[in-house]
Structures are given as structure tokens and as C-alpha cells.
Steps between C-alpha positions, in 0.01 A plus 500: 500500500292317756683214684196280456507563124872420495444173686230406252727592211779283636267199515354575160839556342611158618215332314509730197870459441525126559583283200223550247354777718216724384711809438740312270209353304325831458817681394592229248148489355490878468836501321393225260183686406694820454754329275228327296325831434823685440371779726730715707311441825691519825436285806401809694217571254300204628547623856390851412189368321401292802562792736261721300237230483514412871519865608143552381381219728711616795364852465142367506570327832678804650212724400266294720684551830275695740668812637336463840658154547865566418610406853289182511681168516358144505750384763751669733787343301365625165569819310221752527289551187684824428843351554428206269358728229796740519742206492342374178518849354868541589633162386558576128745790543673347803555161337609653169755719681632194683534312171735765361784399732687169475501443876246614757510473879173405670362838612334602823128529438215700645169555328337841549127552493349726234284796590253443216400269215617766257850481649502128423380552143749781434782291645408205279487713187841659565651170613384320187636763264832513683533120481424493129757768425761306697425166333496647147876562537573130556602293199479120480855452625431714804179316579674162482800609707523398865333699775602422860330568831713502816436525870791620715721438198391137462323391182129427545436431132656552159266484199470647152375855533185410305412242766527763775283739300241231447501393867493840670383764255222290354400182686516664842259772384254234387542323834437813705216607270329171582544574871348843450196351328442288813519813714232657279276196535538503880400869502197430278645707218401371152800313358581595139564256222865388511545186288145457379180566698489557876189441709425872462607578145475316171670678206349252256134588565 
């Protein structure tokens, strides 16, 4: 897990899990709908559905990265294009594995650079499938149980596991995918449709 992602998750978790926070509302609404329909739908099913839907969009963006620009970066402090793309590709399996444990120590982090676009795409495919297999094993009780992040043994945050999954496995991918689309624009690479038309692509025409 990337320390920057973890910092973002800590801030997000604070707002999500405050009284009347978004996660609580979503979980309660999902449960009410499930009870009303009498369907045996688990909380994880909504996560898995969103992962499949968003994976199509993420793959479209990753497919656009130019292989001759993998080492390019917009600023000395920024990830290179290749590092950012490989980070996005690796997040699902890494975050899902972290969610299995009840307590996780903030890890050391270094982001390698891929050798090719295909390496990024293959990593994303394997990472996504691994994450889905891990999450499928989690029942509602497990998802709502507490997950804790520590640094040097001290608690950084404690949240329901589902809030961690939402913050790191999902929202952080969307965040970094947005960054990657800016990289593409700066390199004059046509930006694919993400949430509706881009300046280069309109799926509704």
C-alpha cells in the first residue's frame, strides 16, 4: 500500500465514519433494499459489481499509455507515467490482501517502473481477479468488523473493513486514474471516455 493512499484513506475514513457518514448510509440503504426484496444479496456483491464496471474504464485508460513515455513525469516530485500506471494496476490485489488481516502496519513503499504497457495490463488483470477472489470470501459480518492500521504499533485509524475497502481498493484507483488521464492530456494522447464524453471521445455519438 502506498503511504500517500493510506494518508488519503485516513482523512476519508474520518469523514465517512463520522455520525451519519456516507458509508453508514450506503450500508443501511443496501440492507433495507435487500430485506424489502427478500433477496440473499451480500454487501460484498455491490462492491464486486462496481469493481467489474469500473475495471472496464480503468483498462481503457491504461491501454492508452504510450510505451515510449513510461519514464516521463510531469514534475520531479511526481510518479513517472509507468510508475503511476503500474500502481493503479497493483492496487486491487494489494488492498484486498491488506483487508484480510485485522491489523496492518504501515508498510515501506517503493513503486517500480514497468517495462511495457502489456506488463501494466497483465498486472491489472491478475490483480483484479485476485482481489475479487479474496473479497468473495468475506461475509457481511466480516466486512462490518473493525480493521486497524498502525504505524510503529500506534493506531493510525480503525474503521469498518468495508470503509477501508472503499477508500483504498476503490476510491484511490479512481483518484489515480484521474491523475493518469491528466498525464495523457499533457502528452497529447487522446483521453478516453471515463464518466461520459472526453474532449477526444464521445461514446454517445
